[in-house]
DRENDO-1510 file (C-alpha; in Angstrom, 1 decimal, always signed):
<recs>
REC; n; res; u; v; w
REC; 1; UNK; +0.0; +0.0; +0.0 .
REC; 2; UNK; +1.4; +3.4; -1.0 .
REC; 3; UNK; +1.9; +6.0; +1.7 .
REC; 4; UNK; +0.2; +9.3; +1.3 .
REC; 5; UNK; +3.5; +11.0; +2.0 .
REC; 6; UNK; +5.1; +9.6; -1.2 .
REC; 7; UNK; +5.6; +12.0; -4.1 .
REC; 8; UNK; +3.0; +10.3; -6.3 .
REC; 9; UNK; +0.3; +11.1; -3.7 .
REC; 10; UNK; +1.6; +14.5; -2.8 .
REC; 11; UNK; +0.0; +17.4; -4.8 .
REC; 12; UNK; +3.0; +19.6; -4.3 .
REC; 13; UNK; +5.5; +17.0; -5.6 .
REC; 14; UNK; +3.1; +16.1; -8.5 .
REC; 15; UNK; +2.7; +19.8; -9.4 .
REC; 16; UNK; +6.5; +20.4; -9.4 .
REC; 17; UNK; +7.0; +17.3; -11.7 .
REC; 18; UNK; +4.3; +18.6; -14.0 .
REC; 19; UNK; +5.8; +22.1; -14.2 .
REC; 20; UNK; +9.1; +20.5; -15.1 .
REC; 21; UNK; +7.4; +18.6; -18.0 .
REC; 22; UNK; +5.7; +21.8; -19.1 .
REC; 23; UNK; +9.0; +23.6; -19.3 .
REC; 24; UNK; +10.5; +20.8; -21.3 .
REC; 25; UNK; +7.5; +20.7; -23.7 .
REC; 26; UNK; +7.7; +24.5; -24.2 .
REC; 27; UNK; +11.4; +24.3; -25.2 .
REC; 28; UNK; +10.6; +21.4; -27.6 .
REC; 29; UNK; +7.7; +23.4; -29.1 .
REC; 30; UNK; +5.2; +20.7; -28.1 .
REC; 31; UNK; +2.5; +23.3; -27.2 .
REC; 32; UNK; -0.5; +21.0; -27.1 .
REC; 33; UNK; +1.2; +18.9; -24.4 .
REC; 34; UNK; +2.4; +22.0; -22.6 .
REC; 35; UNK; -1.1; +23.5; -22.5 .
REC; 36; UNK; -2.6; +20.3; -21.1 .
REC; 37; UNK; +0.1; +19.8; -18.5 .
REC; 38; UNK; +0.0; +23.5; -17.4 .
REC; 39; UNK; -3.7; +23.3; -16.8 .
REC; 40; UNK; -3.2; +20.2; -14.7 .
REC; 41; UNK; -0.4; +21.9; -12.8 .
REC; 42; UNK; -2.6; +24.9; -12.0 .
REC; 43; UNK; -5.2; +22.6; -10.6 .
REC; 44; UNK; -2.6; +20.8; -8.5 .
REC; 45; UNK; -1.1; +24.0; -7.3 .
REC; 46; UNK; -4.5; +25.0; -5.9 .
REC; 47; UNK; -4.9; +21.6; -4.3 .
REC; 48; UNK; -1.4; +22.0; -2.8 .
REC; 49; UNK; -2.3; +25.6; -1.6 .
REC; 50; UNK; +1.2; +26.7; -2.5 .
REC; 51; UNK; +1.3; +30.3; -3.8 .
REC; 52; UNK; +4.8; +29.7; -5.3 .
REC; 53; UNK; +3.6; +26.8; -7.4 .
REC; 54; UNK; +0.5; +28.7; -8.4 .
REC; 55; UNK; +2.6; +31.6; -9.6 .
REC; 56; UNK; +4.9; +29.3; -11.6 .
REC; 57; UNK; +1.9; +27.4; -13.1 .
REC; 58; UNK; +0.2; +30.6; -14.3 .
REC; 59; UNK; +3.5; +31.9; -15.6 .
REC; 60; UNK; +4.1; +28.8; -17.7 .
REC; 61; UNK; +0.5; +29.0; -19.0 .
REC; 62; UNK; +1.3; +32.6; -20.2 .
REC; 63; UNK; +4.5; +31.3; -21.9 .
REC; 64; UNK; +2.4; +28.6; -23.6 .
REC; 65; UNK; -0.4; +30.8; -24.9 .
REC; 66; UNK; +2.2; +33.4; -26.0 .
REC; 67; UNK; +4.0; +30.8; -28.2 .
REC; 68; UNK; +0.6; +29.6; -29.5 .
REC; 69; UNK; -0.1; +33.1; -30.8 .
REC; 70; UNK; -3.1; +33.8; -28.4 .
REC; 71; UNK; -1.9; +37.3; -27.6 .
REC; 72; UNK; -5.0; +38.4; -25.7 .
REC; 73; UNK; -4.7; +35.5; -23.3 .
REC; 74; UNK; -0.9; +35.9; -23.1 .
REC; 75; UNK; -1.3; +39.5; -22.1 .
REC; 76; UNK; -3.9; +38.9; -19.4 .
REC; 77; UNK; -2.3; +35.7; -18.1 .
REC; 78; UNK; +1.2; +37.2; -18.0 .
REC; 79; UNK; -0.1; +40.2; -16.0 .
REC; 80; UNK; -1.8; +37.8; -13.6 .
REC; 81; UNK; +1.3; +35.7; -13.1 .
REC; 82; UNK; +3.4; +38.9; -12.7 .
REC; 83; UNK; +1.1; +40.0; -9.8 .
REC; 84; UNK; +1.4; +36.6; -8.2 .
REC; 85; UNK; +5.2; +36.6; -8.5 .
REC; 86; UNK; +5.3; +40.2; -7.1 .
REC; 87; UNK; +3.3; +39.2; -4.0 .
REC; 88; UNK; +6.0; +36.6; -3.4 .
REC; 89; UNK; +8.8; +39.1; -4.1 .
REC; 90; UNK; +10.0; +36.8; -6.9 .
REC; 91; UNK; +11.2; +39.8; -8.8 .
REC; 92; UNK; +13.0; +38.2; -11.8 .
REC; 93; UNK; +9.9; +36.1; -12.6 .
REC; 94; UNK; +7.6; +39.1; -12.2 .
REC; 95; UNK; +9.8; +41.1; -14.6 .
REC; 96; UNK; +9.7; +38.3; -17.1 .
REC; 97; UNK; +5.9; +38.2; -17.0 .
REC; 98; UNK; +5.7; +42.0; -17.5 .
REC; 99; UNK; +8.0; +41.5; -20.5 .
REC; 100; UNK; +5.6; +38.9; -21.9 .
REC; 101; UNK; +2.6; +41.1; -21.5 .
REC; 102; UNK; +4.4; +43.9; -23.3 .
REC; 103; UNK; +5.4; +41.7; -26.2 .
REC; 104; UNK; +1.9; +40.2; -26.5 .
REC; 105; UNK; +0.4; +43.7; -26.7 .
REC; 106; UNK; +2.8; +44.6; -29.5 .
REC; 107; UNK; +1.9; +41.5; -31.4 .
REC; 108; UNK; -1.8; +42.4; -31.0 .
REC; 109; UNK; -1.0; +45.7; -32.6 .
REC; 110; UNK; -1.2; +47.7; -29.4 .
REC; 111; UNK; +2.3; +48.8; -28.5 .
REC; 112; UNK; +0.7; +51.7; -26.4 .
REC; 113; UNK; -0.7; +49.0; -24.1 .
REC; 114; UNK; +2.6; +47.3; -24.0 .
REC; 115; UNK; +4.5; +50.3; -22.9 .
REC; 116; UNK; +3.4; +50.4; -19.2 .
REC; 117; UNK; +4.4; +46.8; -18.4 .
REC; 118; UNK; +7.7; +47.2; -20.3 .
REC; 119; UNK; +8.5; +50.4; -18.3 .
REC; 120; UNK; +7.5; +48.7; -15.1 .
REC; 121; UNK; +9.8; +45.8; -15.8 .
REC; 122; UNK; +12.7; +48.2; -16.2 .
REC; 123; UNK; +11.8; +50.0; -13.0 .
REC; 124; UNK; +11.6; +46.7; -11.0 .
REC; 125; UNK; +15.0; +45.5; -12.3 .
REC; 126; UNK; +16.5; +48.9; -11.4 .
REC; 127; UNK; +15.0; +49.0; -8.0 .
REC; 128; UNK; +16.2; +45.6; -7.0 .
REC; 129; UNK; +19.6; +45.8; -8.8 .
REC; 130; UNK; +18.9; +42.8; -11.0 .
REC; 131; UNK; +21.5; +43.1; -13.7 .
REC; 132; UNK; +20.5; +40.0; -15.6 .
REC; 133; UNK; +16.8; +41.0; -15.6 .
REC; 134; UNK; +17.7; +44.6; -16.5 .
REC; 135; UNK; +19.3; +43.6; -19.8 .
REC; 136; UNK; +16.2; +41.6; -20.8 .
REC; 137; UNK; +13.8; +44.3; -19.6 .
REC; 138; UNK; +15.6; +47.0; -21.5 .
REC; 139; UNK; +15.4; +44.8; -24.6 .
REC; 140; UNK; +11.7; +44.3; -24.2 .
REC; 141; UNK; +11.2; +48.1; -23.8 .
REC; 142; UNK; +13.3; +48.6; -26.9 .
REC; 143; UNK; +11.0; +46.1; -28.7 .
REC; 144; UNK; +7.9; +48.2; -27.7 .
REC; 145; UNK; +9.6; +51.4; -28.9 .
REC; 146; UNK; +10.4; +49.8; -32.2 .
REC; 147; UNK; +6.8; +48.8; -32.7 .
REC; 148; UNK; +5.9; +52.4; -31.9 .
REC; 149; UNK; +8.2; +53.5; -34.7 .
REC; 150; UNK; +10.7; +55.0; -32.3 .
REC; 151; UNK; +13.7; +53.2; -33.8 .
REC; 152; UNK; +16.4; +55.6; -32.5 .
REC; 153; UNK; +15.1; +55.2; -28.9 .
REC; 154; UNK; +14.9; +51.4; -29.4 .
REC; 155; UNK; +18.5; +51.4; -30.5 .
REC; 156; UNK; +19.6; +53.5; -27.6 .
REC; 157; UNK; +17.9; +51.1; -25.2 .
REC; 158; UNK; +19.7; +48.1; -26.7 .
REC; 159; UNK; +23.0; +49.9; -26.3 .
REC; 160; UNK; +22.1; +50.7; -22.7 .
REC; 161; UNK; +21.4; +47.0; -22.2 .
REC; 162; UNK; +24.8; +46.2; -23.5 .
REC; 163; UNK; +26.4; +48.8; -21.3 .
REC; 164; UNK; +24.6; +47.3; -18.2 .
REC; 165; UNK; +25.8; +43.9; -19.2 .
REC; 166; UNK; +29.4; +45.1; -19.3 .
REC; 167; UNK; +29.0; +46.8; -15.9 .
REC; 168; UNK; +27.8; +43.4; -14.5 .
REC; 169; UNK; +30.9; +41.7; -15.9 .
REC; 170; UNK; +28.7; +38.8; -16.9 .
REC; 171; UNK; +29.5; +37.5; -20.3 .
REC; 172; UNK; +26.3; +35.4; -20.4 .
REC; 173; UNK; +24.2; +38.5; -20.1 .
REC; 174; UNK; +26.4; +40.3; -22.6 .
REC; 175; UNK; +26.0; +37.6; -25.2 .
REC; 176; UNK; +22.2; +37.6; -24.8 .
REC; 177; UNK; +22.2; +41.4; -25.1 .
REC; 178; UNK; +24.2; +41.3; -28.3 .
REC; 179; UNK; +21.8; +38.7; -29.7 .
REC; 180; UNK; +18.8; +40.8; -28.8 .
REC; 181; UNK; +20.3; +44.0; -30.2 .
REC; 182; UNK; +21.2; +42.3; -33.5 .
REC; 183; UNK; +17.7; +40.8; -34.0 .
REC; 184; UNK; +16.0; +44.0; -33.1 .
REC; 185; UNK; +18.2; +46.0; -35.4 .
REC; 186; UNK; +17.4; +43.7; -38.3 .
REC; 187; UNK; +13.6; +44.1; -37.5 .
REC; 188; UNK; +14.0; +47.9; -37.4 .
REC; 189; UNK; +16.1; +47.9; -40.6 .
REC; 190; UNK; +13.3; +46.0; -42.5 .
REC; 191; UNK; +10.6; +48.3; -41.0 .
REC; 192; UNK; +12.5; +51.3; -42.3 .
REC; 193; UNK; +12.8; +49.8; -45.8 .
REC; 194; UNK; +9.1; +48.9; -45.8 .
REC; 195; UNK; +8.2; +52.5; -44.9 .
REC; 196; UNK; +10.5; +54.0; -47.5 .
REC; 197; UNK; +13.1; +55.4; -45.1 .
REC; 198; UNK; +16.0; +54.3; -47.2 .
REC; 199; UNK; +18.7; +56.7; -45.9 .
REC; 200; UNK; +17.9; +55.7; -42.3 .
REC; 201; UNK; +17.9; +52.1; -43.2 .
REC; 202; UNK; +21.3; +52.4; -44.8 .
REC; 203; UNK; +22.7; +54.1; -41.7 .
REC; 204; UNK; +21.1; +51.5; -39.5 .
REC; 205; UNK; +22.7; +48.7; -41.6 .
REC; 206; UNK; +26.2; +50.2; -41.1 .
REC; 207; UNK; +25.6; +50.3; -37.3 .
REC; 208; UNK; +24.4; +46.7; -37.4 .
REC; 209; UNK; +27.7; +45.6; -39.1 .
REC; 210; UNK; +29.7; +47.3; -36.3 .
REC; 211; UNK; +27.5; +45.5; -33.7 .
REC; 212; UNK; +28.0; +42.2; -35.5 .
REC; 213; UNK; +31.8; +42.7; -35.6 .
REC; 214; UNK; +31.8; +43.4; -31.8 .
REC; 215; UNK; +29.8; +40.3; -31.1 .
REC; 216; UNK; +32.1; +38.1; -33.2 .
REC; 217; UNK; +34.6; +37.8; -30.3 .
REC; 218; UNK; +32.0; +35.9; -28.3 .
REC; 219; UNK; +31.1; +33.3; -30.9 .
REC; 220; UNK; +33.2; +30.5; -29.3 .
REC; 221; UNK; +33.1; +31.3; -25.6 .
REC; 222; UNK; +33.4; +28.2; -23.6 .
REC; 223; UNK; +30.4; +29.0; -21.3 .
REC; 224; UNK; +28.0; +29.1; -24.2 .
REC; 225; UNK; +25.6; +26.2; -24.8 .
REC; 226; UNK; +25.0; +24.9; -28.4 .
REC; 227; UNK; +21.7; +26.8; -28.3 .
REC; 228; UNK; +23.4; +30.0; -27.4 .
REC; 229; UNK; +26.0; +29.5; -30.1 .
REC; 230; UNK; +23.3; +28.9; -32.7 .
REC; 231; UNK; +21.2; +31.9; -31.7 .
REC; 232; UNK; +24.2; +34.3; -31.7 .
REC; 233; UNK; +25.2; +33.1; -35.1 .
REC; 234; UNK; +21.6; +33.4; -36.5 .
REC; 235; UNK; +21.2; +36.9; -35.2 .
REC; 236; UNK; +24.7; +38.0; -36.3 .
REC; 237; UNK; +23.8; +36.6; -39.8 .
REC; 238; UNK; +20.6; +38.7; -39.9 .
REC; 239; UNK; +22.7; +41.8; -39.0 .
REC; 240; UNK; +25.3; +41.0; -41.7 .
REC; 241; UNK; +22.5; +40.4; -44.3 .
REC; 242; UNK; +21.2; +43.9; -43.6 .
REC; 243; UNK; +24.6; +45.3; -44.4 .
REC; 244; UNK; +25.0; +43.2; -47.6 .
REC; 245; UNK; +27.7; +40.9; -46.2 .
REC; 246; UNK; +26.0; +37.8; -47.5 .
REC; 247; UNK; +28.9; +35.3; -47.7 .
REC; 248; UNK; +29.8; +35.9; -44.1 .
REC; 249; UNK; +26.1; +35.5; -43.1 .
REC; 250; UNK; +25.9; +32.2; -45.0 .
REC; 251; UNK; +29.0; +30.9; -43.3 .
REC; 252; UNK; +27.6; +31.7; -39.8 .
REC; 253; UNK; +24.2; +30.2; -40.7 .
REC; 254; UNK; +25.9; +26.9; -41.9 .
REC; 255; UNK; +27.7; +26.8; -38.5 .
REC; 256; UNK; +24.3; +27.3; -36.8 .
REC; 257; UNK; +22.8; +24.6; -38.9 .
REC; 258; UNK; +25.5; +22.1; -37.8 .
REC; 259; UNK; +24.8; +23.1; -34.2 .
REC; 260; UNK; +21.1; +22.3; -34.7 .
REC; 261; UNK; +22.1; +18.6; -35.2 .
REC; 262; UNK; +22.7; +18.4; -31.5 .
REC; 263; UNK; +19.5; +20.3; -30.5 .
REC; 264; UNK; +15.8; +19.5; -30.5 .
REC; 265; UNK; +14.3; +23.0; -30.8 .
REC; 266; UNK; +12.0; +23.0; -33.8 .
REC; 267; UNK; +11.3; +26.8; -33.8 .
REC; 268; UNK; +15.1; +27.5; -33.8 .
REC; 269; UNK; +15.7; +25.0; -36.5 .
REC; 270; UNK; +13.0; +26.6; -38.7 .
REC; 271; UNK; +14.5; +30.0; -38.1 .
REC; 272; UNK; +18.0; +28.9; -39.1 .
REC; 273; UNK; +16.8; +27.0; -42.2 .
REC; 274; UNK; +14.7; +29.9; -43.4 .
REC; 275; UNK; +17.6; +32.3; -42.9 .
REC; 276; UNK; +19.8; +30.0; -45.0 .
REC; 277; UNK; +17.2; +29.8; -47.7 .
REC; 278; UNK; +16.9; +33.6; -47.7 .
REC; 279; UNK; +20.7; +34.2; -48.0 .
REC; 280; UNK; +21.1; +31.5; -50.6 .
REC; 281; UNK; +18.3; +33.2; -52.7 .
REC; 282; UNK; +20.1; +36.5; -52.4 .
REC; 283; UNK; +23.4; +34.9; -53.4 .
REC; 284; UNK; +21.8; +33.2; -56.5 .
REC; 285; UNK; +22.3; +29.8; -55.0 .
REC; 286; UNK; +18.8; +28.9; -56.2 .
REC; 287; UNK; +19.2; +25.1; -56.1 .
REC; 288; UNK; +20.3; +25.2; -52.5 .
REC; 289; UNK; +17.5; +27.5; -51.5 .
REC; 290; UNK; +15.0; +25.4; -53.5 .
REC; 291; UNK; +16.0; +22.2; -51.7 .
REC; 292; UNK; +15.1; +23.7; -48.3 .
REC; 293; UNK; +11.7; +25.0; -49.2 .
REC; 294; UNK; +9.6; +21.8; -49.1 .
REC; 295; UNK; +10.7; +21.1; -45.5 .
REC; 296; UNK; +10.1; +24.7; -44.5 .
REC; 297; UNK; +6.6; +24.8; -46.0 .
REC; 298; UNK; +5.7; +21.5; -44.4 .
REC; 299; UNK; +7.0; +22.5; -40.9 .
REC; 300; UNK; +5.3; +25.9; -40.9 .
REC; 301; UNK; +1.9; +24.6; -42.1 .
REC; 302; UNK; -1.0; +23.8; -39.8 .
REC; 303; UNK; -0.7; +25.3; -36.3 .
REC; 304; UNK; +2.7; +26.9; -36.9 .
REC; 305; UNK; +3.1; +30.6; -35.9 .
REC; 306; UNK; +1.5; +32.7; -38.6 .
REC; 307; UNK; +4.3; +35.3; -38.7 .
REC; 308; UNK; +6.9; +32.6; -39.3 .
REC; 309; UNK; +4.6; +31.1; -42.0 .
REC; 310; UNK; +4.3; +34.5; -43.6 .
REC; 311; UNK; +8.1; +34.9; -43.9 .
REC; 312; UNK; +8.6; +31.4; -45.3 .
REC; 313; UNK; +5.9; +32.0; -47.9 .
REC; 314; UNK; +7.5; +35.3; -48.9 .
REC; 315; UNK; +10.8; +33.6; -49.5 .
REC; 316; UNK; +9.2; +30.7; -51.3 .
REC; 317; UNK; +7.3; +33.0; -53.6 .
REC; 318; UNK; +10.4; +35.1; -54.4 .
REC; 319; UNK; +12.3; +31.9; -55.2 .
REC; 320; UNK; +9.5; +30.7; -57.5 .
REC; 321; UNK; +9.5; +34.0; -59.4 .
REC; 322; UNK; +13.3; +33.9; -59.7 .
REC; 323; UNK; +13.0; +30.4; -61.2 .
REC; 324; UNK; +10.3; +31.5; -63.6 .
REC; 325; UNK; +7.6; +29.3; -62.0 .
REC; 326; UNK; +4.7; +31.7; -62.4 .
REC; 327; UNK; +1.9; +29.3; -61.5 .
REC; 328; UNK; +3.7; +28.3; -58.3 .
REC; 329; UNK; +4.4; +31.9; -57.4 .
REC; 330; UNK; +0.7; +32.7; -57.9 .
REC; 331; UNK; -0.3; +29.9; -55.6 .
REC; 332; UNK; +2.1; +30.9; -53.0 .
REC; 333; UNK; +1.0; +34.5; -53.3 .
REC; 334; UNK; -2.6; +33.5; -52.6 .
REC; 335; UNK; -1.5; +31.5; -49.5 .
REC; 336; UNK; +0.5; +34.5; -48.4 .
REC; 337; UNK; -2.4; +36.8; -48.6 .
REC; 338; UNK; -4.6; +34.3; -46.7 .
REC; 339; UNK; -2.0; +34.1; -43.9 .
REC; 340; UNK; -1.8; +37.9; -43.7 .
REC; 341; UNK; -5.6; +38.2; -43.6 .
REC; 342; UNK; -5.8; +35.6; -40.9 .
REC; 343; UNK; -3.1; +37.6; -38.9 .
REC; 344; UNK; -5.0; +40.8; -39.3 .
REC; 345; UNK; -8.2; +39.2; -38.0 .
REC; 346; UNK; -6.3; +37.5; -35.1 .
REC; 347; UNK; -4.7; +40.8; -34.1 .
REC; 348; UNK; -7.9; +42.7; -34.3 .
REC; 349; UNK; -9.7; +40.2; -32.1 .
REC; 350; UNK; -6.8; +40.2; -29.6 .
REC; 351; UNK; -6.7; +44.0; -29.6 .
REC; 352; UNK; -10.4; +44.1; -28.9 .
REC; 353; UNK; -10.1; +41.6; -26.0 .
REC; 354; UNK; -7.1; +43.5; -24.5 .
REC; 355; UNK; -8.8; +46.9; -24.7 .
REC; 356; UNK; -11.9; +45.4; -23.1 .
REC; 357; UNK; -9.9; +43.8; -20.3 .
REC; 358; UNK; -8.1; +47.1; -19.7 .
REC; 359; UNK; -11.4; +49.0; -19.5 .
REC; 360; UNK; -12.7; +46.5; -17.0 .
REC; 361; UNK; -9.6; +46.8; -14.9 .
REC; 362; UNK; -10.1; +50.6; -14.7 .
REC; 363; UNK; -13.7; +50.3; -13.4 .
</recs>
């Protein structure tokens, strides 16, 4: 007969084990499993009457719905989890939840709603001298500013995050800050091009090249995990592509692709493979790019993130046009428009829900 004190009969131990499984499922991009287990973990945390476990369970649910593209739920759940962490004075976790809420608001097309939690995250990190959290909080605030079109302010904040990381003398934080700044800079560069700000885009590209050159010294630091090495190479490659250094970008991406052989992170593998296809297209290596597209289109179908699907379809359509495949290009173009329409509807719905929740909170 099994004792009630054993872990299998103990709600607290069962909840902790489930939360560990949720974290593993999130990393492996198994979102359906993560959603199911996070719901079970929340129920167990209530049975265990443990506020710490309840906060963690709600936090992980926010991470799951964020990755699933449910931005309204991610916004509300992240704020709820952040309040629970704050009550426990778990400041780094509270800051992470505020960052999630800010990012979710941006993806819903409401960067104005994302600004208060992003600012609060920076204030909390500063108040409690949390250098590691500060770098991430500044990056999230920079993300919001970029969505607001304040690209100069976004760049200033990323440089401030790098400066704080150097002050902390923590190379782990510094590498993450470089990776964040490079990816954000590539986003801003593309946004400038899309809005016809070509002179600003050219200047931004030159600054990205400088940033990539500074980050290069950290590529093979011994403390970095294979995932960190892959992410830094991917984000450096995006910066180099903005500055037209395509051969160097391709070399870094091939290194990242080799690192993916040791990792089981589907979302990162898709990002690396897509970046490779994009740089190969720009280098006129059409056969190599073409060989990657069936896998990318298959992996980003179904329940995959719509923004990722959009980028893959854009590359696939451009490749089809370059190869003179007009019929295929037209088919891909229709799929692309459908994905964009779906994203607009999803963002409008999420924005409506977030505004309604915010009005309710003010009553």
